mmCIF file of the C-alpha atoms, coordinates in Angstrom:
data_MODEL
# 
_entry.id   MODEL 
# 
loop_
_atom_site.group_PDB 
_atom_site.id 
_atom_site.type_symbol 
_atom_site.label_atom_id 
_atom_site.label_alt_id 
_atom_site.label_comp_id 
_atom_site.label_asym_id 
_atom_site.label_entity_id 
_atom_site.label_seq_id 
_atom_site.pdbx_PDB_ins_code 
_atom_site.Cartn_x 
_atom_site.Cartn_y 
_atom_site.Cartn_z 
_atom_site.occupancy 
_atom_site.B_iso_or_equiv 
_atom_site.pdbx_formal_charge 
_atom_site.auth_seq_id 
_atom_site.auth_comp_id 
_atom_site.auth_asym_id 
_atom_site.auth_atom_id 
_atom_site.pdbx_PDB_model_num 
ATOM 1   C CA . MET A 1 1   ? 40.248 149.448 65.314 1.00 0.00 ? 1   MET A CA 1 
ATOM 2   C CA . THR A 1 2   ? 37.088 151.528 65.533 1.00 0.00 ? 2   THR A CA 1 
ATOM 3   C CA . THR A 1 3   ? 34.198 150.557 63.313 1.00 0.00 ? 3   THR A CA 1 
ATOM 4   C CA . THR A 1 4   ? 31.557 153.173 62.532 1.00 0.00 ? 4   THR A CA 1 
ATOM 5   C CA . LEU A 1 5   ? 28.383 152.662 60.565 1.00 0.00 ? 5   LEU A CA 1 
ATOM 6   C CA . TYR A 1 6   ? 26.949 155.836 59.024 1.00 0.00 ? 6   TYR A CA 1 
ATOM 7   C CA . GLY A 1 7   ? 23.336 155.813 58.004 1.00 0.00 ? 7   GLY A CA 1 
ATOM 8   C CA . ILE A 1 8   ? 19.826 156.950 58.735 1.00 0.00 ? 8   ILE A CA 1 
ATOM 9   C CA . LYS A 1 9   ? 17.649 155.248 61.312 1.00 0.00 ? 9   LYS A CA 1 
ATOM 10  C CA . THR A 1 10  ? 14.648 154.943 58.991 1.00 0.00 ? 10  THR A CA 1 
ATOM 11  C CA . CYS A 1 11  ? 16.601 153.409 56.091 1.00 0.00 ? 11  CYS A CA 1 
ATOM 12  C CA . ASP A 1 12  ? 15.776 149.723 55.535 1.00 0.00 ? 12  ASP A CA 1 
ATOM 13  C CA . THR A 1 13  ? 19.219 148.991 54.087 1.00 0.00 ? 13  THR A CA 1 
ATOM 14  C CA . CYS A 1 14  ? 20.875 150.551 57.122 1.00 0.00 ? 14  CYS A CA 1 
ATOM 15  C CA . ARG A 1 15  ? 18.725 148.324 59.334 1.00 0.00 ? 15  ARG A CA 1 
ATOM 16  C CA . LYS A 1 16  ? 19.931 145.254 57.398 1.00 0.00 ? 16  LYS A CA 1 
ATOM 17  C CA . ALA A 1 17  ? 23.533 146.348 57.873 1.00 0.00 ? 17  ALA A CA 1 
ATOM 18  C CA . ARG A 1 18  ? 23.020 146.902 61.608 1.00 0.00 ? 18  ARG A CA 1 
ATOM 19  C CA . ARG A 1 19  ? 21.325 143.521 61.956 1.00 0.00 ? 19  ARG A CA 1 
ATOM 20  C CA . GLN A 1 20  ? 24.145 141.704 60.168 1.00 0.00 ? 20  GLN A CA 1 
ATOM 21  C CA . LEU A 1 21  ? 26.849 143.422 62.234 1.00 0.00 ? 21  LEU A CA 1 
ATOM 22  C CA . ALA A 1 22  ? 24.987 142.545 65.428 1.00 0.00 ? 22  ALA A CA 1 
ATOM 23  C CA . ASP A 1 23  ? 24.458 138.929 64.310 1.00 0.00 ? 23  ASP A CA 1 
ATOM 24  C CA . GLN A 1 24  ? 28.182 138.630 63.650 1.00 0.00 ? 24  GLN A CA 1 
ATOM 25  C CA . GLY A 1 25  ? 29.044 140.119 67.031 1.00 0.00 ? 25  GLY A CA 1 
ATOM 26  C CA . ILE A 1 26  ? 30.908 143.049 65.478 1.00 0.00 ? 26  ILE A CA 1 
ATOM 27  C CA . GLU A 1 27  ? 31.021 146.049 67.775 1.00 0.00 ? 27  GLU A CA 1 
ATOM 28  C CA . TYR A 1 28  ? 30.471 149.348 66.062 1.00 0.00 ? 28  TYR A CA 1 
ATOM 29  C CA . ARG A 1 29  ? 29.402 152.903 66.692 1.00 0.00 ? 29  ARG A CA 1 
ATOM 30  C CA . TYR A 1 30  ? 26.295 154.096 64.816 1.00 0.00 ? 30  TYR A CA 1 
ATOM 31  C CA . HIS A 1 31  ? 26.272 157.631 63.435 1.00 0.00 ? 31  HIS A CA 1 
ATOM 32  C CA . ASP A 1 32  ? 22.897 158.819 62.176 1.00 0.00 ? 32  ASP A CA 1 
ATOM 33  C CA . LEU A 1 33  ? 23.605 161.351 59.447 1.00 0.00 ? 33  LEU A CA 1 
ATOM 34  C CA . ARG A 1 34  ? 20.294 163.076 60.049 1.00 0.00 ? 34  ARG A CA 1 
ATOM 35  C CA . GLU A 1 35  ? 20.312 163.156 63.869 1.00 0.00 ? 35  GLU A CA 1 
ATOM 36  C CA . ASP A 1 36  ? 24.048 163.269 64.627 1.00 0.00 ? 36  ASP A CA 1 
ATOM 37  C CA . GLY A 1 37  ? 24.749 165.499 61.661 1.00 0.00 ? 37  GLY A CA 1 
ATOM 38  C CA . LEU A 1 38  ? 27.404 165.785 59.021 1.00 0.00 ? 38  LEU A CA 1 
ATOM 39  C CA . ASP A 1 39  ? 30.123 168.386 59.261 1.00 0.00 ? 39  ASP A CA 1 
ATOM 40  C CA . ALA A 1 40  ? 32.748 169.359 56.700 1.00 0.00 ? 40  ALA A CA 1 
ATOM 41  C CA . GLU A 1 41  ? 35.514 167.448 58.494 1.00 0.00 ? 41  GLU A CA 1 
ATOM 42  C CA . LEU A 1 42  ? 33.583 164.161 58.476 1.00 0.00 ? 42  LEU A CA 1 
ATOM 43  C CA . LEU A 1 43  ? 32.516 164.586 54.868 1.00 0.00 ? 43  LEU A CA 1 
ATOM 44  C CA . ASP A 1 44  ? 36.103 165.311 53.829 1.00 0.00 ? 44  ASP A CA 1 
ATOM 45  C CA . ARG A 1 45  ? 37.249 162.103 55.548 1.00 0.00 ? 45  ARG A CA 1 
ATOM 46  C CA . LEU A 1 46  ? 34.575 160.154 53.688 1.00 0.00 ? 46  LEU A CA 1 
ATOM 47  C CA . LEU A 1 47  ? 35.553 161.814 50.408 1.00 0.00 ? 47  LEU A CA 1 
ATOM 48  C CA . THR A 1 48  ? 39.157 160.784 51.009 1.00 0.00 ? 48  THR A CA 1 
ATOM 49  C CA . ALA A 1 49  ? 38.048 157.155 51.269 1.00 0.00 ? 49  ALA A CA 1 
ATOM 50  C CA . ALA A 1 50  ? 35.576 157.229 48.336 1.00 0.00 ? 50  ALA A CA 1 
ATOM 51  C CA . ASP A 1 51  ? 35.152 159.596 45.423 1.00 0.00 ? 51  ASP A CA 1 
ATOM 52  C CA . TRP A 1 52  ? 32.197 161.946 45.224 1.00 0.00 ? 52  TRP A CA 1 
ATOM 53  C CA . GLN A 1 53  ? 30.574 160.022 42.363 1.00 0.00 ? 53  GLN A CA 1 
ATOM 54  C CA . THR A 1 54  ? 30.389 156.972 44.618 1.00 0.00 ? 54  THR A CA 1 
ATOM 55  C CA . LEU A 1 55  ? 29.066 158.868 47.654 1.00 0.00 ? 55  LEU A CA 1 
ATOM 56  C CA . LEU A 1 56  ? 26.479 161.050 45.908 1.00 0.00 ? 56  LEU A CA 1 
ATOM 57  C CA . ASN A 1 57  ? 23.204 159.144 45.666 1.00 0.00 ? 57  ASN A CA 1 
ATOM 58  C CA . THR A 1 58  ? 21.535 160.450 42.532 1.00 0.00 ? 58  THR A CA 1 
ATOM 59  C CA . ARG A 1 59  ? 18.771 157.847 42.871 1.00 0.00 ? 59  ARG A CA 1 
ATOM 60  C CA . SER A 1 60  ? 17.577 159.123 46.237 1.00 0.00 ? 60  SER A CA 1 
ATOM 61  C CA . THR A 1 61  ? 14.322 160.868 47.014 1.00 0.00 ? 61  THR A CA 1 
ATOM 62  C CA . THR A 1 62  ? 16.343 163.863 48.169 1.00 0.00 ? 62  THR A CA 1 
ATOM 63  C CA . TRP A 1 63  ? 18.102 164.114 44.789 1.00 0.00 ? 63  TRP A CA 1 
ATOM 64  C CA . ARG A 1 64  ? 14.802 163.905 42.929 1.00 0.00 ? 64  ARG A CA 1 
ATOM 65  C CA . GLY A 1 65  ? 13.451 166.699 45.140 1.00 0.00 ? 65  GLY A CA 1 
ATOM 66  C CA . LEU A 1 66  ? 16.254 169.132 44.300 1.00 0.00 ? 66  LEU A CA 1 
ATOM 67  C CA . ASP A 1 67  ? 15.731 171.934 41.824 1.00 0.00 ? 67  ASP A CA 1 
ATOM 68  C CA . ASP A 1 68  ? 16.899 170.987 38.341 1.00 0.00 ? 68  ASP A CA 1 
ATOM 69  C CA . SER A 1 69  ? 19.444 173.813 38.513 1.00 0.00 ? 69  SER A CA 1 
ATOM 70  C CA . ASP A 1 70  ? 21.088 172.109 41.522 1.00 0.00 ? 70  ASP A CA 1 
ATOM 71  C CA . LYS A 1 71  ? 21.501 168.892 39.542 1.00 0.00 ? 71  LYS A CA 1 
ATOM 72  C CA . GLN A 1 72  ? 23.241 170.501 36.566 1.00 0.00 ? 72  GLN A CA 1 
ATOM 73  C CA . ASN A 1 73  ? 27.020 170.552 36.121 1.00 0.00 ? 73  ASN A CA 1 
ATOM 74  C CA . VAL A 1 74  ? 27.767 168.742 39.373 1.00 0.00 ? 74  VAL A CA 1 
ATOM 75  C CA . ASP A 1 75  ? 31.476 168.416 40.043 1.00 0.00 ? 75  ASP A CA 1 
ATOM 76  C CA . ALA A 1 76  ? 33.437 167.516 43.177 1.00 0.00 ? 76  ALA A CA 1 
ATOM 77  C CA . VAL A 1 77  ? 33.011 170.962 44.731 1.00 0.00 ? 77  VAL A CA 1 
ATOM 78  C CA . ARG A 1 78  ? 29.278 171.169 44.017 1.00 0.00 ? 78  ARG A CA 1 
ATOM 79  C CA . ALA A 1 79  ? 28.690 167.576 45.158 1.00 0.00 ? 79  ALA A CA 1 
ATOM 80  C CA . ARG A 1 80  ? 30.413 168.362 48.470 1.00 0.00 ? 80  ARG A CA 1 
ATOM 81  C CA . GLU A 1 81  ? 28.228 171.455 48.935 1.00 0.00 ? 81  GLU A CA 1 
ATOM 82  C CA . LEU A 1 82  ? 25.080 169.472 48.179 1.00 0.00 ? 82  LEU A CA 1 
ATOM 83  C CA . MET A 1 83  ? 25.993 166.622 50.550 1.00 0.00 ? 83  MET A CA 1 
ATOM 84  C CA . LEU A 1 84  ? 26.770 169.084 53.357 1.00 0.00 ? 84  LEU A CA 1 
ATOM 85  C CA . ALA A 1 85  ? 23.434 170.819 52.818 1.00 0.00 ? 85  ALA A CA 1 
ATOM 86  C CA . HIS A 1 86  ? 21.513 167.539 52.400 1.00 0.00 ? 86  HIS A CA 1 
ATOM 87  C CA . PRO A 1 87  ? 23.213 164.622 54.238 1.00 0.00 ? 87  PRO A CA 1 
ATOM 88  C CA . THR A 1 88  ? 20.546 162.248 52.913 1.00 0.00 ? 88  THR A CA 1 
ATOM 89  C CA . LEU A 1 89  ? 22.189 162.620 49.486 1.00 0.00 ? 89  LEU A CA 1 
ATOM 90  C CA . ILE A 1 90  ? 24.974 160.369 50.742 1.00 0.00 ? 90  ILE A CA 1 
ATOM 91  C CA . LYS A 1 91  ? 24.703 156.767 49.640 1.00 0.00 ? 91  LYS A CA 1 
ATOM 92  C CA . ARG A 1 92  ? 24.221 154.570 52.672 1.00 0.00 ? 92  ARG A CA 1 
ATOM 93  C CA . PRO A 1 93  ? 25.057 152.747 54.726 1.00 0.00 ? 93  PRO A CA 1 
ATOM 94  C CA . LEU A 1 94  ? 28.726 153.623 54.986 1.00 0.00 ? 94  LEU A CA 1 
ATOM 95  C CA . LEU A 1 95  ? 30.877 151.284 57.033 1.00 0.00 ? 95  LEU A CA 1 
ATOM 96  C CA . ALA A 1 96  ? 34.196 152.772 58.091 1.00 0.00 ? 96  ALA A CA 1 
ATOM 97  C CA . GLN A 1 97  ? 36.917 150.566 59.541 1.00 0.00 ? 97  GLN A CA 1 
ATOM 98  C CA . GLY A 1 98  ? 40.297 152.213 59.929 1.00 0.00 ? 98  GLY A CA 1 
ATOM 99  C CA . GLU A 1 99  ? 41.055 153.831 56.574 1.00 0.00 ? 99  GLU A CA 1 
ATOM 100 C CA . GLY A 1 100 ? 38.645 151.542 54.694 1.00 0.00 ? 100 GLY A CA 1 
ATOM 101 C CA . LEU A 1 101 ? 35.108 152.406 53.682 1.00 0.00 ? 101 LEU A CA 1 
ATOM 102 C CA . ILE A 1 102 ? 32.355 150.151 52.355 1.00 0.00 ? 102 ILE A CA 1 
ATOM 103 C CA . VAL A 1 103 ? 29.719 152.178 50.518 1.00 0.00 ? 103 VAL A CA 1 
ATOM 104 C CA . GLY A 1 104 ? 26.294 150.580 50.409 1.00 0.00 ? 104 GLY A CA 1 
ATOM 105 C CA . PHE A 1 105 ? 25.293 147.253 51.892 1.00 0.00 ? 105 PHE A CA 1 
ATOM 106 C CA . ASP A 1 106 ? 26.928 144.100 50.574 1.00 0.00 ? 106 ASP A CA 1 
ATOM 107 C CA . SER A 1 107 ? 26.128 141.087 52.711 1.00 0.00 ? 107 SER A CA 1 
ATOM 108 C CA . ALA A 1 108 ? 29.166 139.133 51.500 1.00 0.00 ? 108 ALA A CA 1 
ATOM 109 C CA . ARG A 1 109 ? 31.584 141.976 52.273 1.00 0.00 ? 109 ARG A CA 1 
ATOM 110 C CA . TYR A 1 110 ? 30.037 142.420 55.714 1.00 0.00 ? 110 TYR A CA 1 
ATOM 111 C CA . ALA A 1 111 ? 30.281 138.653 56.332 1.00 0.00 ? 111 ALA A CA 1 
ATOM 112 C CA . ALA A 1 112 ? 33.993 138.785 55.529 1.00 0.00 ? 112 ALA A CA 1 
ATOM 113 C CA . LEU A 1 113 ? 34.474 141.271 58.370 1.00 0.00 ? 113 LEU A CA 1 
ATOM 114 C CA . GLY A 1 114 ? 33.697 138.609 60.932 1.00 0.00 ? 114 GLY A CA 1 
ATOM 115 C CA . SER A 1 115 ? 36.352 136.200 59.703 1.00 0.00 ? 115 SER A CA 1 
# 
């Protein structure tokens, strides 16, 4: 089973997730959403595993920097458009294993992966 960690290199929480996976000896592929990009196919796979309300990070610096008009009346379609245009709006890290997806970093859930 392929394990992929999606994140951003400069994100402290993503660094914690990478460190814990490495400490546990879990092999994974790292996909930097900023450098490696985010296409519609990948985003649709992520949206199949987690709903848009979970993936859209409305507490991020990117969200705060959007025009107020972009933040109004957000629904699934608009959230998808925003995340495609601004991949840093996606809550991170995202850990994908098979069909499962862990959104955000939870040390206990990551620890359970090694058992």
